[in-house]
Wavefront OBJ file of the C-alpha trace (Angstrom):
o trace
v 0.137 0.003 0.137
v 1.091 3.821 -0.106
v 1.240 6.257 2.400
v 2.641 9.674 2.586
v 6.055 10.361 4.487
v 7.668 13.693 5.008
v 11.283 13.252 3.733
v 12.498 16.740 4.718
v 10.806 19.809 5.951
v 10.197 21.130 2.435
v 10.019 17.819 0.310
v 7.329 15.126 0.417
v 7.508 11.628 -1.112
v 4.973 8.761 -2.043
v 6.746 5.314 -0.601
v 5.652 1.963 -1.428
v 6.322 -0.756 1.151
v 6.046 -4.585 1.214
v 4.246 -5.986 4.006
v 6.365 -5.939 7.421
v 9.327 -4.048 6.204
v 10.568 -0.679 7.316
v 12.498 0.128 4.412
v 10.232 1.400 1.113
v 10.505 -0.447 -1.981
v 9.847 2.588 -4.387
v 10.023 6.249 -3.709
v 8.433 8.970 -5.541
v 8.969 12.656 -5.056
v 5.833 14.768 -5.104
v 7.481 17.935 -6.105
v 6.462 19.289 -9.363
v 3.475 17.072 -9.820
v 0.021 18.013 -10.138
v -2.873 15.527 -8.260
v -6.494 15.108 -9.533
v -9.424 12.998 -9.600
v -9.820 10.564 -12.628
v -12.496 8.703 -14.283
v -12.970 4.610 -12.973
v -10.585 2.692 -15.285
v -12.200 -0.867 -16.115
v -10.062 -3.753 -15.930
v -7.547 -2.828 -13.180
v -7.538 -4.597 -9.784
v -6.471 -3.369 -6.478
v -9.303 -0.584 -6.103
v -12.331 0.996 -7.320
v -11.709 4.854 -7.154
v -8.970 6.253 -9.243
v -6.713 9.318 -9.086
v -3.299 10.338 -10.540
v -0.516 12.793 -10.358
v 0.932 14.429 -13.313
v 4.533 15.830 -14.069
v 5.231 16.919 -17.737
v 3.785 14.338 -19.363
v 4.686 11.805 -16.723
v 1.484 10.350 -15.016
v 1.289 8.071 -12.269
v -2.236 6.218 -11.312
v -3.152 5.727 -7.797
v -6.425 3.742 -6.629
v -8.367 3.366 -3.305
v -11.185 1.122 -2.108
v -13.595 3.883 -1.625
v -14.437 7.384 -2.255
v -13.828 8.738 1.091
v -10.136 7.065 1.272
v -9.820 8.812 -2.145
v -10.770 12.098 -1.008
v -8.258 11.929 1.829
v -5.267 10.751 -0.348
v -5.846 13.396 -2.517
v -5.956 16.279 -0.117
v -2.875 15.104 1.603
v -1.208 15.080 -1.972
v -2.623 18.338 -2.670
v -1.205 19.941 0.283
v 2.386 18.003 -0.332
v 2.674 19.127 -3.729
v 1.676 22.756 -3.105
v -0.186 22.813 -6.472
v -2.377 25.837 -7.003
v -5.699 23.752 -8.444
v -7.618 22.265 -6.036
v -8.875 19.124 -6.854
v -12.681 18.578 -6.833
v -14.494 15.175 -6.630
v -16.338 14.125 -9.476
v -19.930 14.006 -7.660
v -19.510 17.680 -6.421
v -18.631 18.595 -9.603
v -21.681 17.043 -10.984
v -23.770 19.367 -8.409
v -22.244 22.436 -9.452
v -22.854 21.833 -13.032
v -25.720 19.286 -13.552
v -26.001 19.330 -16.813
v -22.541 18.329 -17.566
v -20.414 15.159 -16.109
v -20.539 11.223 -17.124
v -24.050 10.507 -15.501
v -23.739 6.757 -16.027
v -20.194 6.832 -14.229
v -21.823 8.506 -11.103
v -24.808 6.043 -11.224
v -22.473 3.344 -11.302
v -20.627 4.670 -8.378
v -23.449 5.066 -6.125
v -25.088 1.965 -6.736
v -21.100 0.508 -5.800
v -21.420 2.364 -2.281
v -25.143 1.548 -1.986
v -24.303 -2.075 -2.099
v -21.335 -2.047 -0.007
v -23.024 -0.390 2.498
v -26.024 -2.697 2.779
v -23.704 -5.307 2.843
v -21.982 -4.386 5.954
v -25.380 -3.277 7.697
v -24.256 0.430 7.444
v -27.436 1.883 6.013
v -28.588 2.882 9.572
v -25.691 4.542 10.472
v -24.949 6.553 7.400
v -28.819 7.944 7.483
v -28.744 8.379 10.896
v -27.891 12.066 12.454
v -24.745 11.796 14.571
v -26.448 14.378 17.123
v -29.184 11.849 17.777
v -26.874 8.951 18.413
v -25.839 7.734 22.369
v -21.899 8.409 21.563
v -21.340 7.350 25.154
v -22.855 4.096 24.609
v -21.271 3.777 21.026
v -17.787 4.143 22.369
v -18.066 1.904 25.437
v -18.857 -0.885 22.734
v -16.522 0.357 20.179
v -13.710 0.245 23.036
v -15.016 -3.192 24.532
v -14.946 -4.858 21.254
v -11.566 -3.449 20.361
v -10.057 -4.621 24.160
v -11.490 -7.780 23.371
v -10.091 -8.322 19.978
v -6.883 -7.337 21.218
v -7.006 -9.714 24.259
v -7.823 -12.591 21.876
v -4.807 -12.222 20.368
v -2.124 -14.219 22.352
v 0.840 -13.239 19.912
v 0.394 -9.428 20.046
v -1.560 -8.573 23.379
v 0.753 -6.689 25.925
v -1.705 -7.240 28.793
v -4.269 -5.033 27.992
v -2.656 -2.561 25.571
v -4.371 -1.580 22.393
v -2.312 -1.249 19.143
v -1.491 2.234 17.829
v -3.911 1.684 15.029
v -6.895 1.136 17.465
v -5.575 4.189 19.728
v -5.623 6.354 16.350
v -9.556 5.006 15.873
v -10.472 5.632 19.374
v -8.632 9.150 19.567
v -10.664 10.006 16.197
v -13.844 8.924 17.657
v -13.337 10.662 20.818
v -12.352 14.104 18.785
v -15.183 13.778 16.874
v -17.757 13.086 18.878
v -16.645 14.744 22.391
v -16.093 11.816 24.195
v -13.883 12.796 27.190
v -13.724 11.320 30.770
v -16.069 8.785 29.873
v -13.329 7.148 27.700
v -11.159 6.660 30.453
v -13.814 5.643 32.760
v -15.171 2.785 30.050
v -11.219 1.543 29.648
v -10.958 1.032 33.505
v -14.256 -0.993 33.820
v -13.126 -3.003 30.677
v -9.701 -3.418 32.373
v -11.250 -4.551 35.351
v -13.747 -6.735 34.227
v -11.051 -8.714 32.262
v -8.825 -8.773 35.451
v -11.519 -10.073 37.533
v -12.247 -12.802 35.147
v -8.366 -14.081 35.314
v -6.820 -12.141 32.500
v -3.263 -10.769 33.086
v -3.668 -6.941 33.060
v -0.480 -4.596 33.351
v -1.148 -2.804 36.707
v 0.196 0.505 34.993
v -2.734 0.555 32.610
v -5.198 0.826 35.995
v -3.190 3.941 36.707
v -5.516 5.414 33.976
v -7.500 6.187 37.136
v -5.382 9.011 37.762
v -6.905 10.753 34.393
v -10.113 10.116 35.655
v -9.467 11.533 39.279
v -7.801 14.606 37.418
v -11.253 15.004 35.623
v -13.476 14.406 38.305
v -11.204 16.506 40.999
v -10.394 19.310 38.398
v -6.630 18.743 38.469
v -5.983 18.475 34.942
v -2.407 19.889 34.268
v -4.062 22.240 31.271
v -6.689 23.407 33.765
v -9.562 22.527 31.327
v -11.920 19.681 31.683
v -15.681 19.038 32.410
v -17.397 15.967 33.735
v -21.212 14.997 34.306
v -23.010 13.894 37.273
v -23.136 10.627 35.822
v -19.561 10.251 34.876
v -18.660 11.542 38.402
v -21.154 8.852 39.765
v -19.147 6.293 37.584
v -16.113 7.540 38.994
v -16.856 6.598 42.402
v -18.299 3.602 41.455
v -15.138 2.623 39.605
v -12.969 3.834 42.491
v -14.900 1.701 45.007
v -14.658 -1.510 42.413
v -10.943 -0.691 41.889
v -10.097 -0.466 45.464
v -11.707 -3.776 45.940
v -9.942 -5.406 42.865
v -6.119 -3.836 44.344
v -7.093 -5.533 47.562
v -7.819 -8.781 46.111
v -4.898 -8.799 44.242
v -2.788 -8.101 47.126
v -4.304 -10.904 49.235
v -3.470 -13.370 46.260
v -0.058 -11.768 45.290
v 1.481 -14.999 45.118
v -0.919 -16.060 42.136
v -1.640 -12.535 40.726
v 2.132 -11.669 40.549
v 3.816 -15.300 40.025
v 7.593 -14.951 41.094
v 7.459 -11.402 40.738
v 6.214 -11.000 36.777
v 5.453 -8.878 35.315
v 8.407 -7.172 36.716
v 7.354 -4.400 38.940
v 3.650 -5.087 38.918
v 3.413 -5.731 42.405
v 5.007 -2.360 43.292
v 2.929 -0.529 41.206
v -0.239 -2.236 42.406
v 0.732 -0.784 45.925
v 1.408 2.518 44.507
v -1.842 2.430 42.987
v -3.843 1.585 45.805
v -2.360 4.267 47.679
v -3.751 6.616 44.881
v -7.029 5.018 45.187
v -7.088 5.693 48.666
v -6.637 9.347 48.244
v -9.672 11.595 48.997
v -8.746 13.607 46.095
v -5.854 13.767 43.289
v -3.649 16.126 45.769
v -4.234 15.320 49.312
v -1.654 12.615 50.328
v -3.366 9.458 52.061
v -2.237 8.993 55.716
v 0.570 6.193 55.870
v -1.137 4.479 58.698
v -4.098 4.206 56.382
v -2.372 2.598 53.772
v -0.789 0.423 56.108
v -3.616 -0.893 57.917
v -4.955 -1.713 54.442
v -2.085 -3.347 53.520
v -2.070 -5.267 56.832
v -5.647 -6.842 56.341
v -4.800 -7.876 52.924
v -1.445 -9.753 53.765
v -3.622 -11.453 56.619
v -5.969 -12.862 54.144
v -2.949 -13.656 51.907
v -1.451 -15.812 54.814
v -4.813 -17.632 54.814
v -4.857 -17.890 51.031
v -1.508 -19.405 50.736
v -1.454 -21.918 53.378
v -5.100 -23.346 52.259
v -3.405 -23.721 48.728
v -0.286 -25.036 50.156
v -2.278 -27.710 52.219
v -4.494 -28.606 49.202
v -1.471 -29.186 47.263
v 0.117 -31.297 49.938
v -3.104 -33.275 50.353
v -3.230 -34.103 46.495
v 0.467 -35.274 46.902
v -0.560 -37.404 49.664
v -3.497 -38.782 47.602
v -1.443 -39.657 44.908
v 1.294 -41.551 47.211
v -1.543 -43.595 48.376
v -2.711 -44.375 45.025
v 0.933 -45.768 44.704
v 0.371 -48.021 47.564
v 2.721 -46.393 49.799
v 0.051 -46.696 52.816
v -3.239 -45.729 53.611
v -3.069 -46.108 57.230
v -2.670 -42.626 59.101
v -0.196 -43.398 61.624
v 1.867 -41.245 63.817
v 4.840 -41.740 61.803
v 3.156 -41.015 58.664
v 1.500 -37.663 60.188
v 4.905 -36.651 61.362
v 6.213 -37.356 57.687
v 3.534 -35.135 56.200
v 3.745 -32.417 58.626
v 7.578 -32.560 58.212
v 6.836 -32.336 54.012
v 4.525 -29.408 55.072
v 7.145 -27.455 56.802
v 9.377 -28.095 53.854
v 6.489 -26.330 51.525
v 5.944 -23.580 53.929
v 9.515 -22.567 53.997
v 9.832 -22.857 50.088
v 6.662 -20.308 49.999
v 8.583 -17.733 52.347
v 11.674 -17.897 50.679
v 9.874 -17.279 47.308
v 8.089 -14.629 49.040
v 11.538 -12.824 50.057
v 13.278 -13.596 46.594
v 10.339 -12.254 44.319
v 8.060 -9.673 46.801
v 9.911 -8.418 49.666
v 11.110 -5.554 47.372
v 7.552 -4.428 46.893
v 6.755 -4.364 50.416
v 9.983 -2.690 51.157
v 8.435 0.090 53.210
v 6.355 -2.384 55.230
v 9.004 -4.942 56.183
v 7.183 -5.743 59.523
v 3.898 -6.548 57.637
v 5.555 -8.966 55.595
v 6.868 -10.543 59.261
v 3.276 -10.420 60.408
v 2.189 -12.231 57.429
v 4.933 -14.948 57.986
v 4.103 -15.511 61.851
v 0.183 -15.539 60.501
v 1.286 -18.507 58.162
v 3.240 -19.985 60.572
v 0.211 -19.761 63.245
v -1.866 -21.689 60.861
v 0.867 -24.403 60.343
v 0.999 -24.570 64.179
v -2.308 -26.145 64.608
v -1.100 -29.189 62.001
v 2.046 -29.515 63.523
v 0.857 -29.833 67.006
v -2.147 -32.424 65.899
v 1.270 -34.449 64.509
v 3.404 -34.212 67.654
v 0.343 -34.981 70.004
v -0.040 -38.149 67.945
v 3.930 -39.331 68.636
v 4.429 -42.093 71.487
v 6.029 -40.848 74.550
v 9.891 -40.719 74.500
v 10.007 -40.707 70.248
v 12.666 -38.595 69.113
v 11.985 -38.583 65.432
v 10.523 -35.067 65.610
v 13.707 -33.438 66.406
v 14.488 -33.459 62.217
v 11.171 -31.138 62.122
v 12.966 -28.692 64.753
v 16.019 -28.602 63.250
v 14.235 -27.981 59.700
v 11.949 -25.152 60.957
v 14.812 -23.489 63.435
v 17.187 -23.582 60.599
v 14.964 -21.358 58.589
v 13.915 -19.317 61.242
v 17.169 -18.316 63.140
v 18.543 -16.982 60.087
v 15.603 -14.371 59.069
v 16.252 -11.530 61.168
v 12.435 -10.648 61.375
v 11.296 -14.276 62.549
v 13.991 -14.914 64.925
v 12.883 -15.400 68.395
v 9.389 -14.177 66.817
v 6.195 -15.508 68.088
v 6.274 -18.946 66.191
v 9.890 -19.190 66.912
v 9.206 -19.134 70.778
v 6.104 -21.350 70.659
v 8.149 -23.675 68.697
v 11.124 -23.415 71.145
v 8.668 -24.042 74.264
v 7.494 -27.031 72.608
v 10.818 -28.705 72.392
v 12.486 -27.753 75.370
v 10.841 -30.533 77.566
v 11.947 -33.012 74.863
v 15.534 -31.912 74.460
v 15.944 -32.234 78.572
v 14.127 -35.442 78.505
v 16.385 -36.763 75.842
v 19.606 -35.560 77.636
v 18.577 -37.104 80.883
v 17.761 -40.587 79.199
v 20.845 -40.364 77.411
v 23.082 -39.583 80.560
v 21.635 -42.599 82.297
v 22.002 -44.994 79.552
v 25.718 -43.847 79.091
v 26.326 -44.291 82.584
v 24.707 -47.703 82.679
v 26.668 -48.814 79.437
v 30.086 -47.773 81.139
v 28.960 -50.086 84.426
v 28.093 -52.967 81.983
v 30.817 -52.469 79.583
v 33.805 -52.603 82.094
v 32.047 -55.502 84.037
v 32.425 -57.593 80.794
v 35.512 -55.616 79.175
v 37.958 -58.398 77.611
v 40.423 -55.193 76.654
v 41.013 -56.441 73.418
v 42.153 -53.272 71.032
v 39.510 -51.578 69.241
v 40.544 -48.331 67.593
v 42.328 -46.459 69.959
v 41.041 -47.955 72.951
v 38.774 -50.740 74.229
v 34.973 -51.756 72.735
v 33.772 -49.816 76.214
v 35.517 -46.572 75.959
v 35.209 -46.281 72.028
v 31.432 -46.724 72.608
v 31.490 -44.225 75.529
v 33.309 -41.419 73.802
v 31.136 -42.173 70.538
v 27.932 -41.556 72.456
v 29.064 -38.365 74.085
v 30.264 -36.962 70.878
v 27.245 -37.961 69.085
v 25.216 -36.329 72.080
v 27.073 -33.078 72.190
v 26.899 -32.850 68.244
v 22.955 -33.466 68.210
v 22.866 -30.595 70.605
v 24.950 -28.347 68.651
v 23.167 -29.341 65.388
v 20.171 -28.240 67.005
v 21.264 -24.565 67.068
v 19.281 -23.322 69.783
v 18.406 -19.895 69.304
v 18.043 -18.812 73.022
v 21.402 -18.129 74.578
v 20.744 -18.818 77.969
v 19.313 -22.589 77.344
v 21.857 -23.053 75.005
v 24.571 -22.440 77.332
v 22.723 -24.376 79.879
v 22.700 -27.283 77.451
v 26.502 -26.933 76.328
v 27.559 -26.549 80.421
v 25.661 -29.915 81.147
v 26.963 -32.016 78.442
v 30.263 -30.742 79.038
v 30.082 -31.937 82.715
v 28.444 -35.101 81.861
v 31.218 -35.826 79.669
v 33.731 -35.036 82.444
v 31.859 -37.340 84.883
v 31.819 -40.299 82.355
v 35.573 -39.691 81.559
v 36.320 -39.804 84.901
v 34.484 -42.975 85.794
v 35.997 -44.651 82.583
v 39.836 -43.640 83.863
v 39.242 -44.964 87.262
v 37.791 -48.124 86.200
v 40.562 -48.547 83.578
v 43.455 -47.622 86.302
v 41.748 -50.313 88.682
v 41.728 -52.772 85.948
v 45.184 -52.270 84.867
v 46.821 -52.423 88.776
v 44.850 -55.818 89.124
v 46.340 -57.221 85.672
v 50.129 -56.279 86.636
v 49.682 -57.814 89.973
v 48.534 -60.926 88.337
v 51.697 -60.657 85.664
v 54.911 -62.810 86.240
v 58.026 -61.333 88.104
v 60.749 -63.161 86.137
v 62.444 -62.652 82.925
v 59.347 -64.614 81.622
v 57.162 -61.571 81.810
v 55.700 -60.115 78.498
v 53.777 -57.053 78.913
v 49.778 -58.265 77.783
v 47.972 -56.540 74.960
v 45.374 -55.729 77.396
v 47.719 -53.882 79.515
v 48.664 -51.665 76.286
v 44.947 -51.507 75.647
v 44.225 -49.996 78.885
v 46.980 -47.671 78.765
v 45.690 -46.447 75.199
v 42.422 -46.094 76.849
v 43.814 -43.654 79.406
v 45.609 -42.087 76.106
v 42.399 -41.592 74.109
v 40.675 -39.861 77.227
v 43.155 -37.355 77.554
v 42.443 -36.457 74.006
v 38.985 -36.840 74.087
v 38.410 -34.403 77.050
v 40.039 -31.763 75.469
v 37.250 -31.734 72.712
v 34.358 -33.269 75.137
v 34.943 -31.430 78.501
v 36.279 -28.044 77.533
v 34.405 -24.497 77.743
v 35.786 -21.219 77.895
v 35.956 -19.734 81.490
v 34.318 -19.910 84.723
v 33.793 -23.065 86.819
v 33.472 -25.095 83.768
v 37.179 -24.539 83.002
v 38.146 -25.531 86.328
v 36.315 -28.700 86.271
v 37.983 -29.775 82.779
v 41.242 -28.816 84.607
v 40.487 -31.625 87.017
v 39.606 -34.049 84.842
v 42.670 -33.301 82.699
v 44.890 -33.675 86.176
v 42.920 -36.682 87.142
v 44.038 -38.420 83.668
v 47.675 -36.991 83.850
v 47.977 -38.399 87.514
v 46.401 -41.777 86.472
v 48.741 -41.936 83.594
v 51.751 -41.339 85.733
v 50.783 -43.761 88.436
v 49.992 -46.217 85.402
v 53.919 -45.309 84.279
v 55.143 -46.081 87.927
v 53.145 -49.342 88.406
v 54.694 -50.428 85.073
v 58.187 -49.488 85.858
v 58.026 -50.934 89.444
v 57.055 -54.198 87.627
v 59.936 -54.086 85.456
v 62.365 -53.374 88.212
v 60.958 -56.092 90.326
v 61.921 -58.531 87.372
v 65.740 -56.888 87.517
v 65.612 -57.148 91.299
v 64.911 -60.907 90.749
v 67.940 -61.330 88.352
v 70.307 -59.284 91.079
v 68.750 -61.707 94.017
v 70.074 -64.743 91.954
v 73.689 -63.202 91.436
v 73.657 -62.454 95.000
v 74.225 -66.436 95.583
v 77.553 -65.843 94.378
v 78.604 -63.273 96.700
v 82.021 -63.530 98.300
v 81.985 -65.925 101.811
v 78.465 -67.467 100.927
v 78.088 -71.071 101.451
v 76.684 -71.259 97.967
v 79.459 -69.338 96.533
v 82.208 -71.808 97.848
v 80.361 -75.077 96.727
v 79.464 -73.617 93.353
v 83.606 -72.938 92.745
v 84.466 -75.835 94.098
v 82.081 -77.933 91.701
v 82.856 -75.649 88.867
v 86.775 -76.204 89.194
v 86.328 -79.826 89.838
v 83.955 -80.528 86.822
v 86.032 -78.442 84.574
v 88.790 -81.206 84.675
v 86.572 -83.550 82.896
v 83.879 -81.650 80.407
v 83.335 -78.128 79.271
v 81.346 -76.557 81.896
v 78.663 -73.624 80.591
v 79.254 -70.336 81.937
v 77.370 -69.311 84.794
v 75.562 -66.204 84.709
v 75.564 -65.612 81.102
v 72.201 -67.097 80.566
v 70.655 -64.991 83.151
v 72.041 -61.943 81.418
v 71.113 -62.966 78.253
v 67.436 -63.886 79.590
v 67.068 -60.416 81.299
v 68.315 -58.711 77.984
v 65.827 -60.612 75.905
v 63.137 -59.506 78.411
v 64.168 -56.096 78.233
v 64.094 -56.173 74.688
v 61.022 -57.496 73.865
v 58.999 -55.556 76.393
v 60.301 -52.390 74.712
v 59.273 -53.521 71.173
v 55.870 -54.336 72.626
v 55.256 -51.098 74.438
v 56.747 -49.290 71.212
v 54.022 -51.283 68.868
v 51.128 -51.250 70.676
v 50.871 -48.049 72.633
v 49.542 -44.962 70.726
v 51.145 -41.949 72.458
v 55.007 -41.439 71.987
v 55.297 -38.826 74.504
v 54.024 -41.263 76.933
v 56.481 -44.197 76.138
v 59.907 -41.787 75.903
v 58.336 -41.008 79.811
v 58.562 -44.817 80.570
v 61.523 -45.840 78.877
v 63.244 -42.716 80.741
v 61.815 -43.792 84.357
v 62.412 -47.549 83.393
v 66.286 -47.002 82.483
v 66.739 -44.689 85.459
v 64.984 -47.131 87.825
v 67.363 -50.185 86.447
v 70.530 -48.006 87.174
v 69.613 -47.147 90.343
v 68.572 -50.713 91.489
v 71.843 -52.112 90.449
v 73.958 -48.987 91.883
v 72.106 -49.794 95.235
v 72.854 -53.625 95.019
v 76.278 -52.783 94.298
v 76.348 -50.181 96.899
v 75.453 -53.007 99.577
v 78.846 -54.632 98.280
v 81.564 -51.912 98.679
v 83.493 -54.311 101.162
v 83.265 -57.356 98.721
v 85.008 -58.277 95.685
v 82.422 -59.130 92.848
v 82.506 -62.954 92.001
v 83.530 -63.351 88.357
v 80.333 -64.408 87.182
v 78.431 -61.364 88.844
v 80.826 -59.031 87.425
v 80.344 -60.449 84.004
v 76.604 -60.730 84.177
v 76.556 -56.989 85.339
v 78.746 -55.849 82.731
v 76.543 -57.325 80.081
v 73.009 -55.979 81.547
v 74.384 -52.530 82.200
v 76.107 -52.291 78.540
v 73.034 -53.811 77.098
v 70.807 -51.787 79.067
v 72.489 -48.431 78.113
v 72.732 -49.312 74.352
v 69.020 -50.466 74.031
v 67.531 -47.426 75.883
v 69.736 -45.522 73.912
v 68.209 -47.013 70.375
v 64.925 -46.295 72.087
v 65.266 -42.455 71.858
v 66.395 -41.737 75.885
v 68.222 -38.890 75.833
v 72.115 -38.481 76.657
v 71.208 -36.573 80.075
v 69.564 -39.433 80.984
v 71.722 -42.292 80.065
v 74.984 -40.527 81.350
v 73.282 -39.618 84.792
v 75.576 -39.504 87.912
v 73.817 -43.152 89.082
v 75.255 -44.384 85.885
v 78.588 -42.794 86.007
v 78.987 -44.376 89.401
v 77.926 -47.984 88.072
v 80.605 -47.356 85.340
v 83.431 -46.144 87.714
v 82.617 -49.364 89.909
v 82.651 -52.260 87.440
v 85.773 -50.779 85.671
v 87.441 -51.098 88.628
v 86.093 -54.682 89.425
v 87.056 -55.580 85.964
v 90.530 -54.374 86.514
v 90.891 -56.306 89.940
v 89.356 -59.389 88.293
v 91.681 -58.960 85.582
v 94.867 -59.294 87.690
v 93.667 -62.009 89.984
v 91.575 -64.289 87.654
v 94.351 -64.023 84.747
v 91.795 -62.914 82.122
v 88.579 -64.789 83.531
v 86.253 -62.226 82.112
v 87.073 -63.850 78.514
v 86.458 -60.617 76.487
v 83.710 -58.974 78.371
v 84.774 -55.453 79.420
v 83.305 -51.761 80.184
v 85.235 -50.512 77.489
v 83.605 -49.491 74.076
v 84.728 -50.999 71.038
v 82.968 -52.365 67.899
v 84.160 -55.925 68.473
v 83.016 -55.891 72.096
v 79.992 -54.801 70.864
v 79.576 -57.604 68.357
v 80.656 -59.984 70.998
v 77.445 -58.689 73.295
v 75.043 -58.970 70.577
l 1 2 3 4 5 6 7 8 9 10 11 12 13 14 15 16 17 18 19 20 21 22 23 24 25 26 27 28 29 30 31 32 33 34 35 36 37 38 39 40 41 42 43 44 45 46 47 48 49 50 51 52 53 54 55 56 57 58 59 60 61 62 63 64 65 66 67 68 69 70 71 72 73 74 75 76 77 78 79 80 81 82 83 84 85 86 87 88 89 90 91 92 93 94 95 96 97 98 99 100 101 102 103 104 105 106 107 108 109 110 111 112 113 114 115 116 117 118 119 120 121 122 123 124 125 126 127 128 129 130 131 132 133 134 135 136 137 138 139 140 141 142 143 144 145 146 147 148 149 150 151 152 153 154 155 156 157 158 159 160 161 162 163 164 165 166 167 168 169 170 171 172 173 174 175 176 177 178 179 180 181 182 183 184 185 186 187 188 189 190 191 192 193 194 195 196 197 198 199 200 201 202 203 204 205 206 207 208 209 210 211 212 213 214 215 216 217 218 219 220 221 222 223 224 225 226 227 228 229 230 231 232 233 234 235 236 237 238 239 240 241 242 243 244 245 246 247 248 249 250 251 252 253 254 255 256 257 258 259 260 261 262 263 264 265 266 267 268 269 270 271 272 273 274 275 276 277 278 279 280 281 282 283 284 285 286 287 288 289 290 291 292 293 294 295 296 297 298 299 300 301 302 303 304 305 306 307 308 309 310 311 312 313 314 315 316 317 318 319 320 321 322 323 324 325 326 327 328 329 330 331 332 333 334 335 336 337 338 339 340 341 342 343 344 345 346 347 348 349 350 351 352 353 354 355 356 357 358 359 360 361 362 363 364 365 366 367 368 369 370 371 372 373 374 375 376 377 378 379 380 381 382 383 384 385 386 387 388 389 390 391 392 393 394 395 396 397 398 399 400 401 402 403 404 405 406 407 408 409 410 411 412 413 414 415 416 417 418 419 420 421 422 423 424 425 426 427 428 429 430 431 432 433 434 435 436 437 438 439 440 441 442 443 444 445 446 447 448 449 450 451 452 453 454 455 456 457 458 459 460 461 462 463 464 465 466 467 468 469 470 471 472 473 474 475 476 477 478 479 480 481 482 483 484 485 486 487 488 489 490 491 492 493 494 495 496 497 498 499 500 501 502 503 504 505 506 507 508 509 510 511 512 513 514 515 516 517 518 519 520 521 522 523 524 525 526 527 528 529 530 531 532 533 534 535 536 537 538 539 540 541 542 543 544 545 546 547 548 549 550 551 552 553 554 555 556 557 558 559 560 561 562 563 564 565 566 567 568 569 570 571 572 573 574 575 576 577 578 579 580 581 582 583 584 585 586 587 588 589 590 591 592 593 594 595 596 597 598 599 600 601 602 603 604 605 606 607 608 609 610 611 612 613 614 615 616 617 618 619 620 621 622 623 624 625 626 627 628 629 630 631 632 633 634 635 636 637 638 639 640 641 642 643 644 645 646 647 648 649 650 651 652 653 654 655 656 657 658 659 660 661 662 663 664 665 666 667 668 669 670 671 672 673 674 675 676 677 678 679 680 681 682 683 684 685 686 687 688 689 690 691 692 693 694 695 696 697 698 699 700 701 702 703 704 705 706 707 708 709 710 711 712 713 714 715 716 717 718 719 720 721 722 723 724 725 726 727 728 729 730 731 732 733 734 735 736 737 738 739 740 741 742 743 744 745 746 747 748 749 750 751 752 753
């Protein structure tokens, strides 16, 4: 089709466009052309009424569908060409000159229009007097059908916006027939009807209410405008209806503006509500009045949202029943359902915060009240499910954790009405659970140690591992509750720490008693090998030390002092255990020295033994007395060192044990020699002691005993005494030591090995 377009300030052109194209296919400047009406041209398609543009013999023929359209085009081109001659339609020419003209052509033209008007039912309108028509009714009809047509076009409709062409028609109608404020009132009415019927209408369009208000209250920017009493009454009716519509949309904000879409629509709705509540267009409405209306809407919204949510959850439950999961509503099933419902409630409130909180930014307290009302409705279902649970059932704690983790992280809901109610419900359950767990753990300690086999399990025994696991699990359970009220949370933590201290104390004391009894039954000879059970007991104490740091420690106050007492108890018990073990080892050495005492100079046994050995040596090779005794003792020391090194978990305690063992052994030997200062050692005593002392020194050095401990004053005294005895024996026995000497040498070390 053709349309006029202004190319510049002084030049006009006729342009030909293809459909849906913004650039013209053909362009013809109108400057210098003369436009005029022409007679019909039979045989041509595309139009019935013709006109042309002529320039120096160049003529361009145009056609339109009807006479009115042709007149408009010719008039537009006439203004564009600036020609002096004004074209006159053929019908008007005939009226000016009745004797002339083309009667046949005009008759055909009239018949054409008559047929066309009759076909479309336009006869009545054409012949009607415009002044006698009800243009208010006709405009409303025109606008309604325009909007209906627009909304039925799902591809081009923009939530109630009409197209530019439709706006042109409506503007033209209003301009011709004097439709003013009535236009906006009708538009608002149509938009509200569509919105009430479920159509998505852009809230910004409803702001046309402001146009109506400016008309009615006489506040138009141009200062001009009148309204009829009927329009004023209609405005008041629309105002009341619009207020109800907006309140309904706010009450259904999750469904009218899902996920905050259209973007900014909810905020625009709140803004419009504030304007609707204004008495006139200029006087602001009190903030408290707006807040009161919004509060009422959000209270309704809480009920609507929760009702729809429970219906959705019920549908899911029915679907599960159809799938054959369960049709019996047992307490466990009720708890499962309310837990799922709580998850849905949290999801709803999170969506509200994410998508709608910005619109309610002026009233965050109202949104919090809405959430509290929402949770108050949930409380009824939650209480019903909890009351159905059996006594001393702990399956409901996940429900508390789920709700509390959400509420404590919400600044508006944390320690709010529902949050406090939730705590009041679960405080007795938590206290009861801790009481029962304390009693259960105490009983398990008593039964466990009575039946304990002291077989190694991880870091300790079966009883200790079970104890520490239960204490840790109980503390982690209470920690995971993240109790929001600080005083009760501190009370729970303090109680659990003190409980752990009491339980660990009982474990340590029972372990020490068992250790002492086990050690008393052990052999006192060089056949003694530390049982694995003794090492397990040692490890229980080691593990108790580590666990007490985690399970018993609290910062400051009496609790810290209490924890220190437990630490002191464990440290003292470990010291006692090391002392008992060292005493046992020393008793074995004392047994060896007791056997060597038989060789003391002047004793009856020494004389008989020396005579027997000398007599027998004439005939057979007699074994060297005392060497087996030294070897068995050295083997005893080495094997027990290996056992302790392999089975005890704490290196620091092993080092302390070996330090005390070495020092005590050297002291016992030194005391034994001190008792024989006036006696010369028997050759067998000397050889045995030299081997024991040197091997003991070397073995404990290999085990990591420090030089300061190894070369103590006691060892120096021993070393000097044995060196003197060695020198005396070398002179008197004539080499009877057979290479065993206190001197350090590689060959001698190999011999000792």
